[in-house]
DRENMAR-80130 format. One record per atom (N, C-alpha, C, CB): residue in three letters; chain; z, x, y. Coordinates in nm, 3 decimals. Glycine has a CB too. Example, Ala and Ser with C-alpha at 12.3 -4.5 7.8 and 13.67 -1.06 7.14 Angstrom:
@resn = ALA	chain = A	c3 = 0.780	c1 = 1.319	c2 = -0.569 $
@resn = ALA	chain = A	c3 = 0.780	c1 = 1.230	c2 = -0.450 $
@resn = ALA	chain = A	c3 = 0.780	c1 = 1.320	c2 = -0.330 $
@resn = ALA	chain = A	c3 = 0.905	c1 = 1.131	c2 = -0.447 $
@resn = SER	chain = A	c3 = 0.708	c1 = 1.285	c2 = -0.225 $
@resn = SER	chain = A	c3 = 0.714	c1 = 1.367	c2 = -0.106 $
@resn = SER	chain = A	c3 = 0.787	c1 = 1.290	c2 = 0.003 $
@resn = SER	chain = A	c3 = 0.572	c1 = 1.408	c2 = -0.060 $
***
This chain:
@resn = MET	chain = A	c3 = -0.316	c1 = 1.421	c2 = 0.026 $
@resn = MET	chain = A	c3 = -0.309	c1 = 1.406	c2 = 0.170 $
@resn = MET	chain = A	c3 = -0.414	c1 = 1.495	c2 = 0.235 $
@resn = MET	chain = A	c3 = -0.167	c1 = 1.441	c2 = 0.222 $
@resn = THR	chain = A	c3 = -0.468	c1 = 1.444	c2 = 0.341 $
@resn = THR	chain = A	c3 = -0.569	c1 = 1.516	c2 = 0.418 $
@resn = THR	chain = A	c3 = -0.514	c1 = 1.538	c2 = 0.559 $
@resn = THR	chain = A	c3 = -0.704	c1 = 1.439	c2 = 0.422 $
@resn = LYS	chain = A	c3 = -0.544	c1 = 1.651	c2 = 0.615 $
@resn = LYS	chain = A	c3 = -0.498	c1 = 1.679	c2 = 0.750 $
@resn = LYS	chain = A	c3 = -0.591	c1 = 1.611	c2 = 0.850 $
@resn = LYS	chain = A	c3 = -0.490	c1 = 1.832	c2 = 0.776 $
@resn = GLY	chain = A	c3 = -0.532	c1 = 1.547	c2 = 0.949 $
@resn = GLY	chain = A	c3 = -0.611	c1 = 1.482	c2 = 1.053 $
@resn = GLY	chain = A	c3 = -0.572	c1 = 1.536	c2 = 1.189 $
@resn = GLY	chain = A	c3 = -0.592	c1 = 1.330	c2 = 1.049 $
@resn = ARG	chain = A	c3 = -0.671	c1 = 1.555	c2 = 1.274 $
@resn = ARG	chain = A	c3 = -0.645	c1 = 1.601	c2 = 1.411 $
@resn = ARG	chain = A	c3 = -0.685	c1 = 1.489	c2 = 1.507 $
@resn = ARG	chain = A	c3 = -0.724	c1 = 1.734	c2 = 1.443 $
@resn = ILE	chain = A	c3 = -0.590	c1 = 1.443	c2 = 1.585 $
@resn = ILE	chain = A	c3 = -0.614	c1 = 1.336	c2 = 1.680 $
@resn = ILE	chain = A	c3 = -0.600	c1 = 1.393	c2 = 1.821 $
@resn = ILE	chain = A	c3 = -0.515	c1 = 1.216	c2 = 1.658 $
@resn = THR	chain = A	c3 = -0.698	c1 = 1.365	c2 = 1.905 $
@resn = THR	chain = A	c3 = -0.695	c1 = 1.411	c2 = 2.043 $
@resn = THR	chain = A	c3 = -0.674	c1 = 1.290	c2 = 2.133 $
@resn = THR	chain = A	c3 = -0.826	c1 = 1.487	c2 = 2.080 $
@resn = PHE	chain = A	c3 = -0.569	c1 = 1.295	c2 = 2.214 $
@resn = PHE	chain = A	c3 = -0.538	c1 = 1.188	c2 = 2.308 $
@resn = PHE	chain = A	c3 = -0.558	c1 = 1.240	c2 = 2.450 $
@resn = PHE	chain = A	c3 = -0.393	c1 = 1.137	c2 = 2.288 $
@resn = TYR	chain = A	c3 = -0.588	c1 = 1.148	c2 = 2.542 $
@resn = TYR	chain = A	c3 = -0.585	c1 = 1.178	c2 = 2.685 $
@resn = TYR	chain = A	c3 = -0.467	c1 = 1.102	c2 = 2.743 $
@resn = TYR	chain = A	c3 = -0.720	c1 = 1.139	c2 = 2.756 $
@resn = ARG	chain = A	c3 = -0.379	c1 = 1.174	c2 = 2.811 $
@resn = ARG	chain = A	c3 = -0.260	c1 = 1.112	c2 = 2.871 $
@resn = ARG	chain = A	c3 = -0.285	c1 = 1.091	c2 = 3.020 $
@resn = ARG	chain = A	c3 = -0.132	c1 = 1.201	c2 = 2.847 $
@resn = PRO	chain = A	c3 = -0.318	c1 = 0.968	c2 = 3.061 $
@resn = PRO	chain = A	c3 = -0.351	c1 = 0.945	c2 = 3.202 $
@resn = PRO	chain = A	c3 = -0.233	c1 = 0.966	c2 = 3.296 $
@resn = PRO	chain = A	c3 = -0.404	c1 = 0.806	c2 = 3.219 $
@resn = ASP	chain = A	c3 = -0.109	c1 = 0.947	c2 = 3.246 $
@resn = ASP	chain = A	c3 = 0.007	c1 = 0.966	c2 = 3.334 $
@resn = ASP	chain = A	c3 = 0.021	c1 = 1.111	c2 = 3.379 $
@resn = ASP	chain = A	c3 = 0.134	c1 = 0.921	c2 = 3.263 $
@resn = ARG	chain = A	c3 = -0.010	c1 = 1.205	c2 = 3.291 $
@resn = ARG	chain = A	c3 = 0.001	c1 = 1.347	c2 = 3.325 $
@resn = ARG	chain = A	c3 = -0.135	c1 = 1.414	c2 = 3.342 $
@resn = ARG	chain = A	c3 = 0.079	c1 = 1.420	c2 = 3.218 $
@resn = ARG	chain = A	c3 = -0.243	c1 = 1.340	c2 = 3.313 $
@resn = ARG	chain = A	c3 = -0.380	c1 = 1.393	c2 = 3.319 $
@resn = ARG	chain = A	c3 = -0.395	c1 = 1.516	c2 = 3.231 $
@resn = ARG	chain = A	c3 = -0.419	c1 = 1.427	c2 = 3.464 $
@resn = THR	chain = A	c3 = -0.347	c1 = 1.504	c2 = 3.108 $
@resn = THR	chain = A	c3 = -0.355	c1 = 1.615	c2 = 3.013 $
@resn = THR	chain = A	c3 = -0.415	c1 = 1.567	c2 = 2.882 $
@resn = THR	chain = A	c3 = -0.216	c1 = 1.677	c2 = 2.990 $
@resn = ILE	chain = A	c3 = -0.461	c1 = 1.663	c2 = 2.804 $
@resn = ILE	chain = A	c3 = -0.513	c1 = 1.639	c2 = 2.670 $
@resn = ILE	chain = A	c3 = -0.404	c1 = 1.680	c2 = 2.572 $
@resn = ILE	chain = A	c3 = -0.648	c1 = 1.718	c2 = 2.644 $
@resn = LEU	chain = A	c3 = -0.377	c1 = 1.596	c2 = 2.473 $
@resn = LEU	chain = A	c3 = -0.277	c1 = 1.623	c2 = 2.371 $
@resn = LEU	chain = A	c3 = -0.343	c1 = 1.618	c2 = 2.235 $
@resn = LEU	chain = A	c3 = -0.158	c1 = 1.523	c2 = 2.380 $
@resn = LYS	chain = A	c3 = -0.330	c1 = 1.725	c2 = 2.157 $
@resn = LYS	chain = A	c3 = -0.385	c1 = 1.728	c2 = 2.022 $
@resn = LYS	chain = A	c3 = -0.271	c1 = 1.730	c2 = 1.922 $
@resn = LYS	chain = A	c3 = -0.478	c1 = 1.850	c2 = 2.002 $
@resn = GLU	chain = A	c3 = -0.279	c1 = 1.641	c2 = 1.823 $
@resn = GLU	chain = A	c3 = -0.179	c1 = 1.635	c2 = 1.717 $
@resn = GLU	chain = A	c3 = -0.249	c1 = 1.656	c2 = 1.584 $
@resn = GLU	chain = A	c3 = -0.102	c1 = 1.500	c2 = 1.718 $
@resn = GLU	chain = A	c3 = -0.192	c1 = 1.742	c2 = 1.500 $
@resn = GLU	chain = A	c3 = -0.243	c1 = 1.765	c2 = 1.365 $
@resn = GLU	chain = A	c3 = -0.136	c1 = 1.722	c2 = 1.267 $
@resn = GLU	chain = A	c3 = -0.284	c1 = 1.914	c2 = 1.343 $
@resn = LEU	chain = A	c3 = -0.165	c1 = 1.616	c2 = 1.192 $
@resn = LEU	chain = A	c3 = -0.067	c1 = 1.559	c2 = 1.099 $
@resn = LEU	chain = A	c3 = -0.134	c1 = 1.527	c2 = 0.966 $
@resn = LEU	chain = A	c3 = -0.003	c1 = 1.431	c2 = 1.158 $
@resn = PRO	chain = A	c3 = -0.058	c1 = 1.523	c2 = 0.857 $
@resn = PRO	chain = A	c3 = -0.116	c1 = 1.483	c2 = 0.728 $
@resn = PRO	chain = A	c3 = -0.124	c1 = 1.331	c2 = 0.718 $
@resn = PRO	chain = A	c3 = -0.032	c1 = 1.539	c2 = 0.611 $
@resn = PHE	chain = A	c3 = -0.240	c1 = 1.280	c2 = 0.676 $
@resn = PHE	chain = A	c3 = -0.262	c1 = 1.137	c2 = 0.657 $
@resn = PHE	chain = A	c3 = -0.321	c1 = 1.113	c2 = 0.520 $
@resn = PHE	chain = A	c3 = -0.354	c1 = 1.080	c2 = 0.767 $
@resn = GLU	chain = A	c3 = -0.302	c1 = 0.991	c2 = 0.468 $
@resn = GLU	chain = A	c3 = -0.361	c1 = 0.953	c2 = 0.340 $
@resn = GLU	chain = A	c3 = -0.513	c1 = 0.947	c2 = 0.350 $
@resn = GLU	chain = A	c3 = -0.306	c1 = 0.817	c2 = 0.293 $
@resn = ASN	chain = A	c3 = -0.563	c1 = 0.885	c2 = 0.458 $
@resn = ASN	chain = A	c3 = -0.707	c1 = 0.871	c2 = 0.477 $
@resn = ASN	chain = A	c3 = -0.735	c1 = 0.846	c2 = 0.625 $
@resn = ASN	chain = A	c3 = -0.764	c1 = 0.754	c2 = 0.389 $
@resn = TYR	chain = A	c3 = -0.862	c1 = 0.821	c2 = 0.656 $
@resn = TYR	chain = A	c3 = -0.903	c1 = 0.801	c2 = 0.795 $
@resn = TYR	chain = A	c3 = -0.839	c1 = 0.676	c2 = 0.854 $
@resn = TYR	chain = A	c3 = -1.055	c1 = 0.791	c2 = 0.805 $
@resn = ASN	chain = A	c3 = -0.828	c1 = 0.568	c2 = 0.776 $
@resn = ASN	chain = A	c3 = -0.771	c1 = 0.443	c2 = 0.828 $
@resn = ASN	chain = A	c3 = -0.625	c1 = 0.461	c2 = 0.869 $
@resn = ASN	chain = A	c3 = -0.782	c1 = 0.332	c2 = 0.723 $
@resn = ALA	chain = A	c3 = -0.551	c1 = 0.541	c2 = 0.795 $
@resn = ALA	chain = A	c3 = -0.411	c1 = 0.567	c2 = 0.832 $
@resn = ALA	chain = A	c3 = -0.405	c1 = 0.643	c2 = 0.964 $
@resn = ALA	chain = A	c3 = -0.340	c1 = 0.648	c2 = 0.721 $
@resn = ALA	chain = A	c3 = -0.494	c1 = 0.738	c2 = 0.984 $
@resn = ALA	chain = A	c3 = -0.498	c1 = 0.813	c2 = 1.110 $
@resn = ALA	chain = A	c3 = -0.536	c1 = 0.721	c2 = 1.225 $
@resn = ALA	chain = A	c3 = -0.597	c1 = 0.931	c2 = 1.100 $
@resn = LEU	chain = A	c3 = -0.631	c1 = 0.632	c2 = 1.201 $
@resn = LEU	chain = A	c3 = -0.674	c1 = 0.539	c2 = 1.305 $
@resn = LEU	chain = A	c3 = -0.561	c1 = 0.443	c2 = 1.342 $
@resn = LEU	chain = A	c3 = -0.797	c1 = 0.461	c2 = 1.259 $
@resn = ARG	chain = A	c3 = -0.487	c1 = 0.393	c2 = 1.244 $
@resn = ARG	chain = A	c3 = -0.373	c1 = 0.304	c2 = 1.272 $
@resn = ARG	chain = A	c3 = -0.267	c1 = 0.377	c2 = 1.354 $
@resn = ARG	chain = A	c3 = -0.312	c1 = 0.252	c2 = 1.140 $
@resn = TYR	chain = A	c3 = -0.239	c1 = 0.502	c2 = 1.321 $
@resn = TYR	chain = A	c3 = -0.141	c1 = 0.581	c2 = 1.396 $
@resn = TYR	chain = A	c3 = -0.187	c1 = 0.599	c2 = 1.541 $
@resn = TYR	chain = A	c3 = -0.118	c1 = 0.719	c2 = 1.329 $
@resn = ALA	chain = A	c3 = -0.316	c1 = 0.633	c2 = 1.559 $
@resn = ALA	chain = A	c3 = -0.369	c1 = 0.655	c2 = 1.693 $
@resn = ALA	chain = A	c3 = -0.366	c1 = 0.526	c2 = 1.775 $
@resn = ALA	chain = A	c3 = -0.513	c1 = 0.709	c2 = 1.685 $
@resn = GLN	chain = A	c3 = -0.398	c1 = 0.413	c2 = 1.712 $
@resn = GLN	chain = A	c3 = -0.395	c1 = 0.286	c2 = 1.784 $
@resn = GLN	chain = A	c3 = -0.252	c1 = 0.247	c2 = 1.822 $
@resn = GLN	chain = A	c3 = -0.458	c1 = 0.176	c2 = 1.699 $
@resn = ALA	chain = A	c3 = -0.156	c1 = 0.279	c2 = 1.736 $
@resn = ALA	chain = A	c3 = -0.016	c1 = 0.251	c2 = 1.769 $
@resn = ALA	chain = A	c3 = 0.030	c1 = 0.335	c2 = 1.887 $
@resn = ALA	chain = A	c3 = 0.074	c1 = 0.277	c2 = 1.646 $
@resn = MET	chain = A	c3 = -0.009	c1 = 0.461	c2 = 1.891 $
@resn = MET	chain = A	c3 = 0.027	c1 = 0.548	c2 = 2.003 $
@resn = MET	chain = A	c3 = -0.038	c1 = 0.498	c2 = 2.132 $
@resn = MET	chain = A	c3 = -0.015	c1 = 0.695	c2 = 1.975 $
@resn = ARG	chain = A	c3 = -0.161	c1 = 0.447	c2 = 2.120 $
@resn = ARG	chain = A	c3 = -0.228	c1 = 0.392	c2 = 2.238 $
@resn = ARG	chain = A	c3 = -0.154	c1 = 0.269	c2 = 2.290 $
@resn = ARG	chain = A	c3 = -0.375	c1 = 0.356	c2 = 2.205 $
@resn = ARG	chain = A	c3 = -0.110	c1 = 0.181	c2 = 2.197 $
@resn = ARG	chain = A	c3 = -0.037	c1 = 0.060	c2 = 2.239 $
@resn = ARG	chain = A	c3 = 0.098	c1 = 0.095	c2 = 2.301 $
@resn = ARG	chain = A	c3 = -0.016	c1 = -0.033	c2 = 2.119 $
@resn = VAL	chain = A	c3 = 0.171	c1 = 0.187	c2 = 2.239 $
@resn = VAL	chain = A	c3 = 0.306	c1 = 0.219	c2 = 2.284 $
@resn = VAL	chain = A	c3 = 0.306	c1 = 0.300	c2 = 2.413 $
@resn = VAL	chain = A	c3 = 0.381	c1 = 0.295	c2 = 2.176 $
@resn = HIS	chain = A	c3 = 0.224	c1 = 0.405	c2 = 2.419 $
@resn = HIS	chain = A	c3 = 0.228	c1 = 0.499	c2 = 2.531 $
@resn = HIS	chain = A	c3 = 0.117	c1 = 0.479	c2 = 2.633 $
@resn = HIS	chain = A	c3 = 0.222	c1 = 0.638	c2 = 2.480 $
@resn = GLY	chain = A	c3 = 0.012	c1 = 0.405	c2 = 2.597 $
@resn = GLY	chain = A	c3 = -0.100	c1 = 0.387	c2 = 2.689 $
@resn = GLY	chain = A	c3 = -0.195	c1 = 0.505	c2 = 2.692 $
@resn = GLY	chain = A	c3 = -0.048	c1 = 0.362	c2 = 2.827 $
@resn = TRP	chain = A	c3 = -0.192	c1 = 0.589	c2 = 2.589 $
@resn = TRP	chain = A	c3 = -0.281	c1 = 0.704	c2 = 2.583 $
@resn = TRP	chain = A	c3 = -0.418	c1 = 0.661	c2 = 2.534 $
@resn = TRP	chain = A	c3 = -0.224	c1 = 0.814	c2 = 2.491 $
@resn = ASP	chain = A	c3 = -0.523	c1 = 0.726	c2 = 2.580 $
@resn = ASP	chain = A	c3 = -0.659	c1 = 0.700	c2 = 2.533 $
@resn = ASP	chain = A	c3 = -0.687	c1 = 0.785	c2 = 2.411 $
@resn = ASP	chain = A	c3 = -0.764	c1 = 0.728	c2 = 2.645 $
@resn = ILE	chain = A	c3 = -0.756	c1 = 0.727	c2 = 2.313 $
@resn = ILE	chain = A	c3 = -0.798	c1 = 0.803	c2 = 2.194 $
@resn = ILE	chain = A	c3 = -0.932	c1 = 0.867	c2 = 2.226 $
@resn = ILE	chain = A	c3 = -0.807	c1 = 0.710	c2 = 2.066 $
@resn = LYS	chain = A	c3 = -0.937	c1 = 0.998	c2 = 2.228 $
@resn = LYS	chain = A	c3 = -1.063	c1 = 1.066	c2 = 2.255 $
@resn = LYS	chain = A	c3 = -1.135	c1 = 1.103	c2 = 2.127 $
@resn = LYS	chain = A	c3 = -1.038	c1 = 1.190	c2 = 2.339 $
@resn = ASP	chain = A	c3 = -1.060	c1 = 1.144	c2 = 2.024 $
@resn = ASP	chain = A	c3 = -1.127	c1 = 1.197	c2 = 1.906 $
@resn = ASP	chain = A	c3 = -1.031	c1 = 1.192	c2 = 1.787 $
@resn = ASP	chain = A	c3 = -1.176	c1 = 1.341	c2 = 1.931 $
@resn = ILE	chain = A	c3 = -1.084	c1 = 1.156	c2 = 1.671 $
@resn = ILE	chain = A	c3 = -1.008	c1 = 1.165	c2 = 1.546 $
@resn = ILE	chain = A	c3 = -1.096	c1 = 1.240	c2 = 1.447 $
@resn = ILE	chain = A	c3 = -0.968	c1 = 1.022	c2 = 1.491 $
@resn = ARG	chain = A	c3 = -1.043	c1 = 1.348	c2 = 1.391 $
@resn = ARG	chain = A	c3 = -1.117	c1 = 1.425	c2 = 1.291 $
@resn = ARG	chain = A	c3 = -1.031	c1 = 1.440	c2 = 1.167 $
@resn = ARG	chain = A	c3 = -1.158	c1 = 1.564	c2 = 1.346 $
@resn = MET	chain = A	c3 = -1.090	c1 = 1.411	c2 = 1.054 $
@resn = MET	chain = A	c3 = -1.023	c1 = 1.434	c2 = 0.926 $
@resn = MET	chain = A	c3 = -1.074	c1 = 1.568	c2 = 0.874 $
@resn = MET	chain = A	c3 = -1.050	c1 = 1.317	c2 = 0.823 $
@resn = LEU	chain = A	c3 = -0.982	c1 = 1.657	c2 = 0.839 $
@resn = LEU	chain = A	c3 = -1.017	c1 = 1.792	c2 = 0.798 $
@resn = LEU	chain = A	c3 = -0.982	c1 = 1.814	c2 = 0.653 $
@resn = LEU	chain = A	c3 = -0.946	c1 = 1.896	c2 = 0.886 $
@resn = GLU	chain = A	c3 = -1.070	c1 = 1.881	c2 = 0.581 $
@resn = GLU	chain = A	c3 = -1.039	c1 = 1.920	c2 = 0.444 $
@resn = GLU	chain = A	c3 = -0.963	c1 = 2.052	c2 = 0.448 $
@resn = GLU	chain = A	c3 = -1.168	c1 = 1.933	c2 = 0.358 $
@resn = GLU	chain = A	c3 = -0.918	c1 = 2.095	c2 = 0.334 $
@resn = GLU	chain = A	c3 = -0.843	c1 = 2.221	c2 = 0.327 $
@resn = GLU	chain = A	c3 = -0.927	c1 = 2.338	c2 = 0.375 $
@resn = GLU	chain = A	c3 = -0.794	c1 = 2.247	c2 = 0.184 $
@resn = ALA	chain = A	c3 = -1.057	c1 = 2.335	c2 = 0.349 $
@resn = ALA	chain = A	c3 = -1.145	c1 = 2.445	c2 = 0.388 $
@resn = ALA	chain = A	c3 = -1.186	c1 = 2.435	c2 = 0.535 $
@resn = ALA	chain = A	c3 = -1.268	c1 = 2.448	c2 = 0.300 $
@resn = GLY	chain = A	c3 = -1.143	c1 = 2.331	c2 = 0.603 $
@resn = GLY	chain = A	c3 = -1.177	c1 = 2.317	c2 = 0.744 $
@resn = GLY	chain = A	c3 = -1.305	c1 = 2.239	c2 = 0.767 $
@resn = GLY	chain = A	c3 = -1.190	c1 = 2.451	c2 = 0.806 $
@resn = VAL	chain = A	c3 = -1.358	c1 = 2.174	c2 = 0.664 $
@resn = VAL	chain = A	c3 = -1.481	c1 = 2.098	c2 = 0.678 $
@resn = VAL	chain = A	c3 = -1.447	c1 = 1.958	c2 = 0.729 $
@resn = VAL	chain = A	c3 = -1.559	c1 = 2.091	c2 = 0.543 $
@resn = LYS	chain = A	c3 = -1.525	c1 = 1.911	c2 = 0.822 $
@resn = LYS	chain = A	c3 = -1.502	c1 = 1.780	c2 = 0.881 $
@resn = LYS	chain = A	c3 = -1.542	c1 = 1.671	c2 = 0.781 $
@resn = LYS	chain = A	c3 = -1.580	c1 = 1.765	c2 = 1.013 $
@resn = VAL	chain = A	c3 = -1.455	c1 = 1.574	c2 = 0.760 $
@resn = VAL	chain = A	c3 = -1.484	c1 = 1.464	c2 = 0.668 $
@resn = VAL	chain = A	c3 = -1.529	c1 = 1.341	c2 = 0.745 $
@resn = VAL	chain = A	c3 = -1.361	c1 = 1.431	c2 = 0.582 $
@resn = HIS	chain = A	c3 = -1.453	c1 = 1.301	c2 = 0.844 $
@resn = HIS	chain = A	c3 = -1.486	c1 = 1.181	c2 = 0.920 $
@resn = HIS	chain = A	c3 = -1.447	c1 = 1.204	c2 = 1.065 $
@resn = HIS	chain = A	c3 = -1.415	c1 = 1.055	c2 = 0.862 $
@resn = LYS	chain = A	c3 = -1.527	c1 = 1.154	c2 = 1.157 $
@resn = LYS	chain = A	c3 = -1.501	c1 = 1.179	c2 = 1.298 $
@resn = LYS	chain = A	c3 = -1.514	c1 = 1.049	c2 = 1.376 $
@resn = LYS	chain = A	c3 = -1.597	c1 = 1.285	c2 = 1.353 $
@resn = TYR	chain = A	c3 = -1.420	c1 = 1.024	c2 = 1.464 $
@resn = TYR	chain = A	c3 = -1.424	c1 = 0.911	c2 = 1.558 $
@resn = TYR	chain = A	c3 = -1.440	c1 = 0.973	c2 = 1.695 $
@resn = TYR	chain = A	c3 = -1.294	c1 = 0.820	c2 = 1.548 $
@resn = ASN	chain = A	c3 = -1.537	c1 = 0.928	c2 = 1.770 $
@resn = ASN	chain = A	c3 = -1.557	c1 = 0.985	c2 = 1.903 $
@resn = ASN	chain = A	c3 = -1.600	c1 = 0.875	c2 = 1.998 $
@resn = ASN	chain = A	c3 = -1.661	c1 = 1.099	c2 = 1.899 $
@resn = ARG	chain = A	c3 = -1.533	c1 = 0.867	c2 = 2.111 $
@resn = ARG	chain = A	c3 = -1.569	c1 = 0.771	c2 = 2.214 $
@resn = ARG	chain = A	c3 = -1.614	c1 = 0.848	c2 = 2.336 $
@resn = ARG	chain = A	c3 = -1.450	c1 = 0.676	c2 = 2.249 $
@resn = GLU	chain = A	c3 = -1.732	c1 = 0.818	c2 = 2.384 $
@resn = GLU	chain = A	c3 = -1.783	c1 = 0.887	c2 = 2.503 $
@resn = GLU	chain = A	c3 = -1.730	c1 = 0.819	c2 = 2.629 $
@resn = GLU	chain = A	c3 = -1.939	c1 = 0.890	c2 = 2.503 $
@resn = TYR	chain = A	c3 = -1.696	c1 = 0.899	c2 = 2.728 $
@resn = TYR	chain = A	c3 = -1.648	c1 = 0.846	c2 = 2.855 $
@resn = TYR	chain = A	c3 = -1.749	c1 = 0.873	c2 = 2.963 $
@resn = TYR	chain = A	c3 = -1.513	c1 = 0.906	c2 = 2.893 $
***
């Protein structure tokens, strides 16, 4: 398992929410983020997959 950090923007409260959870891979993290976007209406700002040493493996970033 790899740790993933997902950053959401919550338009209802105008806040940034960061979640750090263990995922199998980047696709699992992306599916989770897309499900949260569908259910809650949150925007996906950033997805980072982190190794144990803190090195970035894969990054999703959407510019606004």
